[in-house]
N, C-alpha and C positions, 0 to 999 in steps of 0.2 A: 407500459413497456418502454416507451421512449425515456421517461424520467428515470427508470431503473438503469437503463444503459448509460445515460449521461452521468448519473450519480456514481455508478461503478467506475467509469473511466476517470472522472475528476477526483474522486476520493482515492482511488488507487494511485493516481499520478502524485498526489500530495504525499500520501503515506510512503510509497516506494521511494520517492525523492528524498524525503527526510530520513527514512530508515537506512537506505543504502549509503547516504552520507555519513550517518552515525557509525554504521558497521565498518565502512571504509576507514573512518578515522580511528576506530578501535584497532583495526588490523594493521594499518601502516602509519598512523599518526599524520602530522602535517608534512608529509614528504613532498619532494619536488613534483612527483607525479600524482599528487592527491586528487586534483580536479579531473585528470584523465581517468584515473582508476574509479573515481566516484561516478562519472558519467557512463563509463563502461558497465559498472554494476547496475546503475539505474536503467540503462537500456535493456538489460536482461530481466530486471525485476518488474518493470512496469507491466509488460504483457501478462506475466504470470499473476501479478496482483490484480489486474483488471479481470482476468478470467475467474480468479478465486472470489473476488468481490461480487461479480455478477452471479456466479453459481451459488454462493453461500449467503449472499445478502438477505434474501427473504427469510431464510431459516434463522439467521442471527436476529433479524428484526422481530420475528415472532417470539424468540426466546427473551429478548429484551422487554417486549410487551408483557410476557408472562411474569417475568421477575418484578417488573414495576407494579403490576396489578396484584401480585401475591402479597406484597408488604403493605 
C-alpha cells in the first residue's frame, strides 16, 4: 500500500506537471503570464491526477499485464 501511494503521488506529479505545461502552452502560447498560468493549472491538476492514479492504478496495471501476456 505504501508503494502504491508513493507511486501514485510521484507519477501524478510528473504527468500533471508536463501535461499542464503542454496544455497551457497550447492555450496561451509563450505569453508573459505563461509560468503563472502553468503553475495555477498544475496546482489544480496534481491532486486530481493523484486521486485518479491511486484509484485506477491497480486496474490499469492488471489490464497491462493481461495485454502483455495475451500476445
